[in-house]
C-alpha positions in Angstrom: 14.6 -33.1 37.3 13.2 -33.5 33.8 10.0 -32.2 35.4 11.5 -29.2 36.9 13.4 -28.3 33.7 10.0 -28.5 31.9 8.3 -26.1 34.5 11.3 -23.6 34.1 10.6 -23.7 30.3 14.2 -25.2 29.9 13.0 -28.2 27.7 10.3 -28.8 25.2 9.4 -27.4 22.0 8.7 -23.9 20.6 6.8 -23.6 17.2 7.2 -20.1 15.8 5.3 -18.6 12.5 6.7 -15.8 10.9 6.3 -13.7 7.6 7.8 -10.9 5.4 7.9 -8.0 7.8 9.8 -10.2 10.7 12.1 -12.0 8.6 15.2 -10.5 10.4 13.8 -10.2 13.7 12.5 -13.4 14.4 15.6 -15.4 13.5 18.0 -13.0 15.5 15.4 -13.8 18.3 15.6 -17.5 17.9 19.3 -17.5 17.8 19.4 -15.9 21.3 16.6 -18.1 22.5 18.6 -21.1 21.5 21.7 -20.0 23.3 19.7 -19.4 26.5 17.7 -22.6 26.1 19.7 -25.3 24.5 17.4 -28.2 25.4 14.4 -26.5 23.6 13.6 -27.5 20.2 12.8 -24.6 17.9 10.5 -24.9 14.8 10.2 -22.0 12.6 7.7 -21.9 9.9 7.4 -19.0 7.1 3.7 -18.8 6.8 1.1 -16.1 5.5 -1.0 -14.5 8.3 -4.2 -16.1 7.7 -2.5 -19.6 7.9 -0.6 -18.7 11.2 -3.9 -17.5 12.7 -5.4 -20.8 11.9 -2.5 -22.8 13.2 -2.5 -20.9 16.3 -6.3 -21.7 17.0 -5.8 -25.3 16.2 -2.8 -25.6 18.5 -0.2 -26.0 15.8 1.8 -22.8 16.6 2.9 -21.4 20.0 3.8 -17.9 18.6 2.6 -16.2 15.3 3.8 -13.0 14.0 0.9 -11.8 12.0 -0.6 -8.5 10.3 -2.7 -6.4 12.5 -5.1 -5.8 13.2 -6.4 -9.3 14.2 -10.3 -10.1 14.8 -9.7 -13.3 16.9 -9.5 -13.9 20.5 -6.0 -14.0 20.7 -3.3 -12.2 23.0 -1.4 -9.6 20.9 2.0 -7.6 21.2 2.6 -4.9 18.6 6.3 -5.9 17.4 7.0 -4.0 13.9 6.0 -1.6 11.4 6.9 -1.6 7.8 5.8 0.2 4.7 5.7 -0.6 0.7 8.4 1.1 -1.4 8.6 1.0 -5.4 11.6 -0.8 -6.4 12.7 0.2 -10.0 15.7 -0.3 -12.5 18.5 1.9 -11.2 18.7 3.2 -15.0 15.2 4.7 -14.8 15.2 5.8 -11.3 15.4 9.5 -12.0 12.5 9.5 -14.8 10.2 7.3 -12.6 10.8 9.3 -9.7 9.7 12.6 -11.3 6.6 11.0 -12.9 3.2 11.1 -11.0 2.6 7.7 -9.6 -0.8 7.5 -11.6 1.5 7.5 -14.7 2.4 3.8 -13.6 -0.5 2.2 -15.1 1.5 1.6 -18.3 4.6 0.1 -16.6 5.2 -3.5 -16.5 5.0 -4.9 -12.8 6.7 -7.9 -11.2 4.8 -9.3 -8.2 5.3 -11.8 -5.4 3.2 -14.8 -6.1 -0.4 -14.6 -4.6 0.2 -18.2 -3.5 3.1 -17.2 -1.4 1.2 -14.5 0.5 -2.4 -13.5 -0.5 -2.7 -10.8 2.2 0.4 -9.3 1.0 -0.7 -9.4 -2.7 -4.0 -7.9 -1.8 -2.0 -5.1 -0.1 0.0 -4.2 -3.1 -3.3 -4.0 -5.2 -4.7 -1.6 -2.7 -1.9 0.7 -2.9 -1.9 0.7 -6.4 -5.8 1.2 -6.6 -5.1 4.3 -4.2 -3.0 5.8 -6.9 -5.8 5.3 -9.3 -4.9 2.1 -11.3 -4.4 -1.5 -11.4 -0.9 -3.0 -11.9 -0.2 -4.4 -15.4 1.4 -7.8 -13.9 3.7 -9.2 -16.6 5.7 -11.7 -14.1 5.3 -13.3 -10.7 8.0 -14.8 -8.5 8.0 -16.9 -5.1 10.8 -15.1 -3.7 11.5 -11.3 -3.1 15.2 -11.8 -4.1 13.8 -13.0 -7.4 11.5 -10.3 -7.8 14.3 -7.8 -7.4 16.6 -9.6 -9.6 13.8 -9.2 -12.4 13.6 -5.7 -11.7 17.2 -5.1 -12.0 16.9 -6.8 -15.5 14.7 -4.5 -16.7 11.6 -6.7 -16.7 9.3 -4.2 -14.8 8.9 -2.5 -11.5 7.7 -3.9 -8.2 6.1 -2.8 -5.0 8.0 -4.3 -2.1 8.3 -3.9 1.7 11.1 -1.5 2.8 12.7 -4.3 5.0 13.3 -6.3 1.7 14.6 -3.3 -0.2 17.3 -2.7 2.6 19.0 -5.9 1.3 20.7 -4.0 -1.8 20.3 -5.5 -5.1 22.7 -3.8 -7.7 20.8 -2.2 -10.5 17.9 -1.6 -8.2 16.6 1.7 -6.6 13.8 2.3 -4.3 11.0 5.1 -4.5 9.2 6.2 -1.5 5.1 5.4 -1.6 3.6 8.1 0.6 0.0 7.2 0.8 -1.1 6.0 4.3 -2.1 2.6 2.7 1.4 1.8 2.1 2.1 1.3 5.9 1.3 -1.8 7.8 2.0 -3.2 11.4 2.7 -6.8 12.9 2.3 -8.3 16.1 3.3 -11.4 18.0 0.0 -13.3 18.6 -0.6 -16.5 20.8 -3.3 -18.2 22.7 -3.1 -16.7 26.2 -5.5 -18.7 28.3 -2.9 -21.2 29.8 0.8 -20.7 31.1 3.3 -22.3 28.8 6.9 -21.9 30.2 8.7 -22.3 26.9 6.5 -19.9 25.0 6.5 -17.4 27.8 10.1 -17.5 28.2 10.3 -16.6 24.4 7.9 -13.8 24.9 9.9 -12.3 27.7 12.9 -12.4 25.3 10.7 -10.5 22.5 9.5 -7.9 25.1 13.3 -7.2 26.2 14.2 -6.8 22.7 11.5 -4.4 21.9 12.5 -2.3 25.0 16.1 -2.3 24.0 15.1 -1.1 20.6 12.6 1.6 21.9 15.6 2.8 24.1 18.0 3.2 21.2 15.3 4.9 19.4 14.9 7.6 21.9 17.0 10.9 21.7 19.8 11.1 23.9 20.2 14.0 26.4 21.4 17.3 24.9 24.7 18.9 24.9 
């Protein structure tokens, strides 16, 4: 009976890596997966994309949620899209919205620590370069909530994902960054050579969730 349960993906272990852009999606999926597979132990690891890719190839992760594109022999499923926005103190929102982004070169910036996510830090620098300047960094923090709290306190401004900005922090407003470089995609990645009942059960749940999201996004019938 234990062998049958394992073959059906009802027991075992599922090791998942995730990052900034899927910090809401992945826990929601895991909660549903645990209800449907109570005998499976789920291990969640918050990891930068390069670390996830190495863990996938070593066999240390079953599924990772990583930045696309990926130049490795892995199976991939596009999952989410996010874009960067500019978090500013609410008291200065109107002033900063009227100014060209190039004028931000004189502003102090608060950033997520490069050690927390090297890829993300490089992305922020690339967006600033697109506007013609390098940010004047005065403070770094290990968590986005701390970054936003420092912005609210007037320490500086910050470039953050729109998904993070959706978690409202009093005293912080967000301004759009309209350059193409501000957008990025995330996909689920796994080593697809062999069948894995537990992993495949989670991927089936993920595909069903993506199909539901797509269905909700479609316009309904006209009047």
